N, C-alpha and C positions, 0 to 999 in steps of 0.2 A: 800533577799540574807537574809539568816539566820545568825549572828552573834554568837558566842560560848564566854561565859569568861571563863578561864581556870584559874585557879591558878599555871601549870602547867606545860611543855610545853611537857610531856610526855604524855598529850592530843591527841596531834593535828593529828598528825599523826593515834592511833585510831577513831578518826571521821571522817578524812578523809578515813581510808579505811571502815566504816561502810556506809559513804554518795555512797562512792562510788558502797558497795554489793546492798543497799536496795532503794538509789532514787539519781540515777542516773542521772543529771542537775541542783543539785540545788546547789548550790552560798552558800559558808559558806567563813567566813570569824573571823579568830581568834585575839581574844583579852588576853593578860598573863602579867600574873601578877603576879609574886611568893610572892610580899611581902604586898599582901593584904592577903591570907590567913596566913603568921606570926604577923603580927600583929592583925592580931582577936584572934591569940590562943594565944600571949601575954596579949591581952586584955582581947576585945570582940566582935562577929562580929558587933556591933553597932558603934561600933566603928570606924568603916573604913566603916559607912555606903554613908556620904557624897564620897567618891575615889568609889565606888562603881555607887555611880547615875552619876559619872567625866562620868566614863568610860561606862556606857548605852548611855550617854549622848551621848559622839562621837558616837557610834557603830551606833545610830539613826541620825549624822549629817552622817554618811560615807552610809551610806542606808540600815540600815535593819529594816528586813520589822516584825519581832521576838529577842530575843534573849533568849539565851539557856545558862544557868548557870550551868556549871560544877561541882562544890564546891560546897557538900553538905555543909560546915559549911557555906558561907554563900548565899544559897538558899532561907533561909523566906527574907532575908535582901533584896536583889535583886528583888525577889516576888515584894516589897511593897514599892518599890523606890519613884513611880511613871514616871516607864518612859511614852513617846508617845506611845509607841507600847508595844505589846504582851510579860513579861518573861515569861520564862518556869523554872520553877526548876526539873534539870536532875533526880531529883529521886521519881516525883511525881507519872509517872507513875508506879515505882516499888510500892510505898509503897501501891498508891491500888492494885497490883495483891496480895502483901501479904498479905492486909490485908481480902483476895477476897479468899483465900488459905484457912485460918481455925483461929481464937484466939488464936491461941500460934505460938508470933512471935518470932525470937529472932535474935538483930541487931549485930552484926559485925562490930566496925572501927578500925582502927587506930590510928584515932590520939581522943583525948576526945572530942573536939571542936564540933564533929560532931552528939557526941552519943546523944545528948537533940535533937539539931533539927531534927535531923533522930529520934528517937525515939517522939518528938512532932509531925512530919508529919503522924508517920504511926498512933497517936492517931483522927488527923485532918478528914484522912481518916476513920478510922472507924467510927466515925461521921457521917461523911457524908455519908456513906453506913448503915448509924444505925445496926454498927454490935459489938458484944464485944470485946473484945481484951485486951491480955497482952501480955507487951512486957518486953523481958530481953534482959538485955544490955552487953556484952562484947567487951573489949579493947584487942586487938590482942596485946598480949607482947611483944616489938621487932621489929614489922614489919616495923612499919614505919623508926626508926632508918635504915631499911638496903632500905625501898622505899630512902628515901634521901641521901642516901650512893649508890642511881643507880645498887642496886640489885633488878632487879624488879622481877627474878624471886624466891630466897629468902625470898619477904617477898609475894610470891602467895606462896610458900610453905607452910608460918607461918598461911595466912587465911585457906588454906584449912585444915588442917591437925585442925587448931582447929573449924571449919565446918565442919567434920565428927566428933568431941567429944561431937556436939549438940545430947541432947538427948531430946526427949517428945515437938517439934516442930510442928509446923504445915509448916514452910517456913523459912527461913533462906535471911537475908536483909543482901549483900553485902555494909556497908551506903556510899565508897566511889567510884565516879568512875574509881579511880586507883586500886579498890582491881579486879575489874573484871575478869583479867586472872582468876586468882582460882579457878571461877567459871570453868575450863575445868579440876583442878587435885583434885575435888571432889569429894570421892565416898559413901555418903551420900547417905541415902533413900529423906528424904525429901528434896525438890526443894530448889535450890537456889538461889536469885533472883539478878540480878544485874544494872545499871544502862544503862550503856549508849547507847544501840539498842534504847528499851524504848519511852531513854528520846529525843536519834535524832529525833524516829519516831511522838513525838509530839508537839520538834521543828519545826517541817518538816512541820507541818500542821498547825499551826501559823502563822508558813512564808509564805504559800499558802491562808491561811485567811489573813491577813494583810495588 
């Protein structure tokens, strides 16, 4: 069984649908805690590390063979929490793909708290691949407010518009899993990368090995 740690319930049907398309038969169990992100944004991701560890311990106790953290803000905290099973960051495969695409990477985010963790993850993957990379960070103004108000389509349109305005880039990274719908709305020739599908694939492999 693969457990998924979410900070928004909107991710549950998204990952269930991806499981049905790509990994039929894989058992998923969703753990949703919106307060984790709220407190991490107000203080820091490290401030909720104990609570993240508690969720991971609960997932393991309920039979998880691996955990996929779908929140980019909390990804590093989850990875280093010392769980007894593999913990996969949903955005790590995306970061590796961005590095492989070329040295000019643009990170789009809708919340400030995920910008630095995503940029640091890309830099880490660049060091691992021994490739030079320059990361440009863009916070999409107003997009998170729309998402929080339930206007997911409006959020996606703002993100897509921001992606289409990017110039001189080899890859555009959508930093949060919640931004993935914007990928279908973009018109830019620059590759636009989102995390849910490759992240779930990595989580499924970890669960099979675990």
